[in-house]
FIDO-161119 format. One record per atom (N, C-alpha, C, O): z, y, x. Coordinates in steps of 0.001 Angstrom, whole numbers, padded with zeros to 6 digits, always signed. Each point is the difference from the previous one (the first is absolute). Layout:
BEGIN
ZYX
...
//
This chain:
BEGIN
-008919-004878-009960
+000743+000344+000987
+000803+001137+000059
+000934+000242+000765
-001422+000446-001690
+000960+001447-000253
+001236-000439-001504
+001104+000536-000109
-001412-001122-000441
+000577-000519-001673
+001207-000475+000800
+001026+000658-000175
-000965-001703+001038
+000494-000687+001000
+001358+000443+001184
+001131-000389+000290
-001859+001170+000012
+001054+001750+000544
+000807+000846-000828
+001116+000480+000202
-001973-000387-001262
+000522+001076-001176
+001386-000637-000424
+000999+000651-000308
-001111-002151+000346
+000970-000376-001051
+001155-000506+000896
+001151-000086-000426
-001662-000379+002207
+001331-000237+000943
+000904+001919-000401
+001172+000234-000294
-002095+000526+000431
+000874+001526+000040
+000413-000194-001111
+000881-000861-000003
-001074+001203-000808
+000522-000157-001771
+001541-000541-000023
+001102+000472-000279
-001492-001399+000609
+001462-001214+000139
+000690+000623+001335
+001227+000090+000036
-001728+000179+000653
+001993+000471+001109
-000300+001330-000478
+001160+000410+000026
-002011+000852-000557
+000486+001157-000453
+001181-000728-001878
+001074+000567-000202
-001320-001186-000350
+000548-000095-000849
+001662-000715+000656
+001112+000416-000324
-001402-001543+001278
+001169-000364+000173
+000883+000591+000508
+001179-000258-000241
-001757+001631+001457
+001047+001016+000274
+000469+000937-001287
+001141+000452+000106
-001712-000180-001042
+000516+001410-000673
+000978-000732-000430
+001166+000395+000012
-001687-002021-000617
+001955-000623-000535
+000635+000114+000451
+001035+000321-000583
-001018-000464+002017
+000846-000240+001007
+000351+002130+000527
+000925+000133+000801
-001405+000783-001113
+000282+000831-000211
+000897+000797-001240
+000651+001045+000029
-000897-001929-001010
+000116+000960-001203
+001007-001206-000815
+000299+000323-001150
+000230-001630+001619
+001073-000831-000374
+000923-000413+000767
+001205+000192-000161
-001914-000994+001351
+001102-000891+000769
+000765+001248+001246
+001181-000305+000171
-001533+001381+000552
+000435+000826+000519
+000565+001472-000469
+000162+000901+000823
+000128-000741-002241
+000297+000437-000162
+001764-000751-000083
+001000+000480+000534
-001077-001771-001383
+001538-000598-000018
+000276+000153+000887
+001019+000688+000076
-001857-001325+001765
+000657+000046+001110
+000754+001057-000058
+001093-000244-000511
-001266+001461+000875
+000140+001521-000084
+001444+000407-000217
+000840+000458+000775
-000805-000782-002133
+000614-000346-001026
+001378-000373+000249
+001126+000497+000026
-001844-001819+000178
+001075-001614+000508
+001068+001022+001403
+001222+000128-000068
-002066+000430+001154
+000773+000304+001391
+000311+000784-000534
+001229-000051-000043
-001755+001245-000710
+001519+001275-000261
+000927-000551-000484
+001125+000500-000004
-001420-001701-000527
+001738-000343-000866
+000585-000230+000769
+001120-000363-000359
-001318+000376+001624
+000991-000554+001403
+000715+000773+000739
+000872-000597+000631
-000937+001909-000455
+000784+001209+000192
-000926+001180+000969
-000878+000592-000628
+001014-000298+001854
-000407+000159+000508
-001344+000046+000461
-000372-001034+000556
-000723+002258-000664
-001082-001093+000076
-000237+001107+001362
-001171-000215+000314
+001614+001080+000452
-000017+000070+001406
-000557-001129+000582
-001156-000008+000423
+002491-001701-000335
+000359-000584+001305
-000643-000571-001495
+001067-000275-000549
-001748+000047-000099
-000320-001238-000709
-001434+000318+000313
-000709+000998-000131
+000454-002892+000849
-001227-000807+000204
-000906-000377-001335
-001202+000241-000114
+001885-000765-000681
-000443-000684-001356
-000855+001303-000474
-001128-000277-000408
+001519+001778+000397
-000166+000752-000929
-001387+000707+001088
-000998+000523-000498
+001239-000666+002140
-001569+000669+001109
-000577-001119-000277
-001043+000196-000624
+001326-001571+000866
-001045-000925-000379
-000899+000153-001288
-001201+000049+000266
+001556+000046-001745
-000650+000535-001468
-001224+000877+000867
-001122-000332+000381
+001970+001711-000259
-000292+001530+000522
-001539-000761+000496
-001011-000034-000700
+001105-000348+001612
-000809-000340+001336
-001719-000523-001042
-001131+000480-000067
+001857-001714-000587
-000545-000821-001207
-001038+001100-000268
-001121+000080+000503
+001637+000672-001298
-000557+000891-001469
-001416+000721+000794
-001147+000216-000391
+001697-000034+001386
-000093+001172+001037
-001518-000540+000325
-000953+000690-000361
+000751-001885+001019
-001258-000437+000353
-000204-000920-000939
+000203-001078+000560
-000540+000862-001864
-000350-000164-001249
-000649+000701-000476
-001098-000454-000319
+001355+001814+000021
-000289+001351-000328
-001555+000545+000791
-000915+000715-000409
+001153-001443+001718
-001015+000362+001118
-000704-000826+000076
-001007+000240+000667
+001137-001669-001302
-000313-001152+000776
-001533-000009-001695
-001148-000368+000249
+001526+000791-001595
-000389+000424-001062
-001135+000781-000419
-000909-000268-000786
+001231+001614+001696
-001041+000920+000630
-000873-000845+000407
-001034-000052-000667
+001140-000720+001677
-000670-000397+000866
-001324-001169-000602
-001082-000259+000527
+001734-000308-001899
-000634-001000-000404
-001042+000504-001450
-000867-000710-000510
+001234+002029+000096
-000763+000686-000931
-000638+000606+000926
-001144-000450-000067
+001200+001229+000923
-001143+000735+000549
-001402-001060+000529
-001153+000416-000123
+001434-001692+000661
-000853-001001+000410
-000187-000457-001065
-000649-001000+000308
+000771+000975-001811
-000731-000657-001164
-000705+000893-000330
-001214-000156-000136
+001923+001470-000096
-001510+000954+000384
-001173+000385+000799
-001042+000580-000302
+001439-000998+001264
-000914+000327+001622
-000652-001515-001111
-000619+000413-000980
+000678-001352+001035
-000608-001071-000460
-001024+000089-001288
-000971-000744-000138
+001353+001771-000767
-000989-000112-001306
-000797+000854+000074
-000805+000210-000907
+000875+000907+002694
-000955+000134+000432
-001497-000299-000028
-000896+000691-000484
+000815-001890+001119
-000295-000798+000703
-001638-000286-000714
-000012-000944-000790
-000772+001361+000909
-001418-000771-000782
-000247-000807+000777
-000290+000331+001150
+000333-001817-001596
-000475-001022+000020
-001420-000554+000382
-000435-000871+000752
-000195+002001-001830
-001571+000100+000183
-000782+000711+000991
-001203-000253+000072
+001830+001283+000857
-000320+001048+000262
+000594-001214+001439
-001126-000273+000414
+001614-000143+000059
-000248-001534+001218
-001098-000603+000418
-000434-000736-000887
-000147+000725+001760
-001160+000324+000690
-000420-001671-000211
+000849-000891-000034
-002162+000686-000085
+000045-002075-000226
-001056+000203+001930
-000740-000965+000190
+000732+001340+000217
-001213-000389+001571
+001666+000552+001298
+000179-000558+001083
+000372+001236-001410
+001167-000084+000554
+001460-000376+000458
+000638-000052-001051
+000323-000277+002246
+001139-000486+000073
+001064+001397-000931
+000373+000960+000675
-000068-001018-001917
+001434+000314-000415
+000899-000811-001213
+000105-001207-000216
+000451+002295-000428
+001020-001094-000519
-000390-001338-001041
-000702-000012-001012
+001264-000818+001522
-000061-001596-000857
-001598-000639+001021
-000820-000879-000268
+000918+001557+001126
-000814-000687+001043
+000389-001390+000714
+000966+000225+000730
-001399-001744-000656
+000295-000752+000539
-000937+000254+001452
-001217+000089-000166
+001791+000035+001666
-000890+000312+001230
+000852-001340+000219
+001059-000557-000291
-003167+000329+001549
+000748-001653+000851
-000418+000470+001471
-001028-000528+000424
+001609+001356+000338
-000137+000313+001247
-000321-001016+001010
-000361-001143-000277
+000451+001429+000996
-000031-000845+001993
+000780+001120+001043
-000400+001044+000516
+001821-001835-000456
+000702+001209+001132
-000439-000725+001303
+000307-001091+000482
-001427+002438+000050
-000585-000516+001121
+000793-000336+000924
-000255-001018+000643
+001045+001545-000443
+000971-000393+001321
+000526-001238+000397
-000106-000678+001021
+000857+000522-002366
-000024-002094-000060
-001181-001320-000678
-000057-001221-000145
-000690+002367-000091
-001155-001082-000562
-000023-000429-001390
-000767-000845-000461
+001649+001480-000166
+000959-001079-001297
-000599+000773-001430
+000042+001230+000002
-000552-001874-001119
+000124+000291-001245
+001160+000468-000397
+001066-000504+000354
-001194+001832-001372
+001305+000128-000275
-000228+000975-001656
-000685+001022-000014
+001349-001539-001202
-000873+000809-001762
+000924+000531-000139
+001068-000612-000019
-001129+001781-000110
+000591+000519-001376
+000053+000824-000816
-001017+000683+000116
+001731-000268-001040
-000804+000748-001558
+001463+000836+000336
+001164-000227+000329
-002399+001742-000766
+001372+001070+000287
-000503+000354-001547
-001020-000072-000687
+002311+000470+000598
+001440+000044-000995
+000568+001417+000010
-000088+000839+000896
+000653-000758-002014
+000775+001299-000007
+002036-000187+000395
+000908-000819-000142
-001122+002045+000621
+001545-000352+000999
+001465-000856-000987
+001082-000468+000355
-001703+000589-001536
+001062-001102-000796
+000097-001749-000172
+000918-000667-000477
-002603+000099+001222
-000705-000924-000073
+000306-000405+001507
-000436-001072+000418
+001140+001866+000361
-000481-000442+001039
+000756-001261+001105
+001183+000091+000328
-001864-000950+000030
+000733-001113+000012
-000789-000846+001359
-000594-001064-000178
+000693+001658+001373
-000652-000170+001891
+000026-001268-000131
-001092-000557-000107
+002233-000206+000079
-000758-001907+000328
-000364-000706-000824
-000402-001147+000195
+000476+001680-001209
-000732+000123-001281
-002239+000205-000328
-000958-000285-000719
+001511+001089+002128
-001975+000243+000195
-000735+001079-000794
-001197+000286+000027
+003039+000694-001346
-000515+001084-000485
+000776+001334+000600
+001206+000243-000051
-002544+000753+000787
+000773+000846+000692
-000423+001100-000658
-001112-000030-000528
+002008+001314+000436
-000500+001165-000689
-000995+000871+000450
-000389+000211+001149
+000224+000010-001643
-001797+001505+000149
+001297+001166+000808
-000422+000826+000810
+001821-000878-001103
+000476+001179+001033
+000292-000547+001351
+000226+000834+000878
-000201-001808-000633
+000615-000920+001241
-001050+000168+001580
-000990-000660-000316
+000895+000852+000850
-000450-000009+001283
-001677-000184+000085
-001010+000664+000235
+001546-002422-000691
-001606-000925-000026
-000619+000421-001195
-001193+000289+000095
+001983-000143-001706
-001060+000500-001061
-000166+001294+000230
-001117+000325-000404
+001724+000611+000883
-000395+001530+000209
-001812-000010+001133
-001067+000486-000376
+001289-001072+001478
-001233-000553+000543
-001357-000238-000997
-000841+000869-000232
+000829-002434-000369
-000539-000425-000514
-000400+000746-000964
-001226+000036+000110
+001587+000659-001103
-000755+001006-001297
-000924+000563+000421
-000008+000962+000767
-000917-001550-001264
-001439+000693-000404
-001329-000280+000953
-001147+000448+000013
+001817-001329+000707
-000296-001252+001634
-000965-000689-001039
+000404+000003-001163
-002272-000909+001555
-000779-001024-000363
-000300-000878+000419
-000886+000291+000803
+001097-001601-000807
-000555-000517+001010
-000538-000109+001070
-001014+000680-000160
+000956-001393+002000
-000359-000131+001033
+001217+002100+000312
-000821+000717+000573
+001521-000281-000677
+000669+000526+000123
+000754+000088+000676
+001040+000044-000657
-000779+000039+001924
+001743+000000+001353
+000635+001263-000410
-000539+001106-000039
+002182-001516-000369
+000838+000966-000121
+000738-000163+000915
+000033-001162+000404
+001023+002349+000456
+000738-000766+000855
+001040+000648-000422
-000131+001073-000589
+001645-001777+000890
+000843+000375-000727
+001351+000168+000773
+000394-000968+000651
+000720+002697-000677
+000538+000094+000510
+001536-000502-000793
+000437+000468-001051
-000049-001128+001572
+001056-001045-000886
+001182-000035+001121
-000519+000228+001092
+001717-000402-000990
+001452+000283+000776
-000069-001088+001503
+000254+000264+001176
-000791-001774-001960
-000764-000688+001339
-001323+000373+000454
-000682-000864+000551
+000180+002158-000725
-000994+000178+000619
-001156-000013-000755
+000050-000243-001206
-001343+000534+001921
-001108+000550-000782
-001328-001820+000015
-000686-000311+000974
+000725-000263-001937
-000769-001162-000085
-000989+000647-000757
+000217+000957-000744
-002089-001873+001081
-000754+000509-000800
-000497-001052-000749
-000019-001160+000412
-000360+001493-001431
-000930-001204-001347
-000923+000525+000141
-000172+001150+000406
-000946-002309-000885
-001210+000310-000497
+000102-000739-001423
+000692-000969-000313
-001677+001793-000523
+000269-000619-000936
-000877-000588-000981
-000694+000732-000706
+000658-002121+000585
-000876-001210+000185
-000504+000613-001871
-001136+000394-000263
+001954-000447-000477
-000885-000056-001564
+001737+000632-001545
+001225-000113+000032
-001931+000526-000751
+000955+000127-000540
-000246-000031-001763
-001171+000125-000360
+001806-000222-000288
+000098+000462-001687
+000423+000820-000411
+000758+000562+000790
-000856+000020-001986
+000494+000825-000222
+001267+000154-001327
+000653-001021+000217
+000020+001708-001415
+000471-000222-000911
-001103-000333-000923
+000535-000202-001090
-001375+000099+001023
-001899-000327-000661
-000348-000324-000281
-000551+000138-001093
+000524-001451+002347
-000833-000752+000344
+001249-001160-000468
+001200+000270-000038
-001737-001440-000257
+000652-001319-000310
+001535-000608+001465
+000177-000411+001147
+000123+000593-001720
+000803-000774+001525
+000832-001043-000416
+000632-000654+000830
//
């Protein structure tokens, strides 16, 4: 799991660095050649994009550094954590739901991939089978019972 995330971040970093080094300087040079920079929309757009790319690069590099600090050997075997697949019972709707806890980069709620930093993800961390959790979300406070889970250490 971590190598896939790392590759995804590195690929985006590489693409943004190329844009910052090659494409944006070219766009700024062309826009500057058009004359008055104070009224030049192309120049302003290129500068805004340059600022955005710099901020995004900083964020991605920090995220990559943060991920490298995760010790996957210390992820618990007996509690819900990053990489766990969790089967829940929505007590209010009497429906079973399955989620996998992932990093924010891989989150895709419609596909059942929820971030450990999301309200549901945070409420499930360190819980065990049989525990009940209430989750405060914008649409209310649903109650879930943990039916079962497997960790990243188990064969899934």
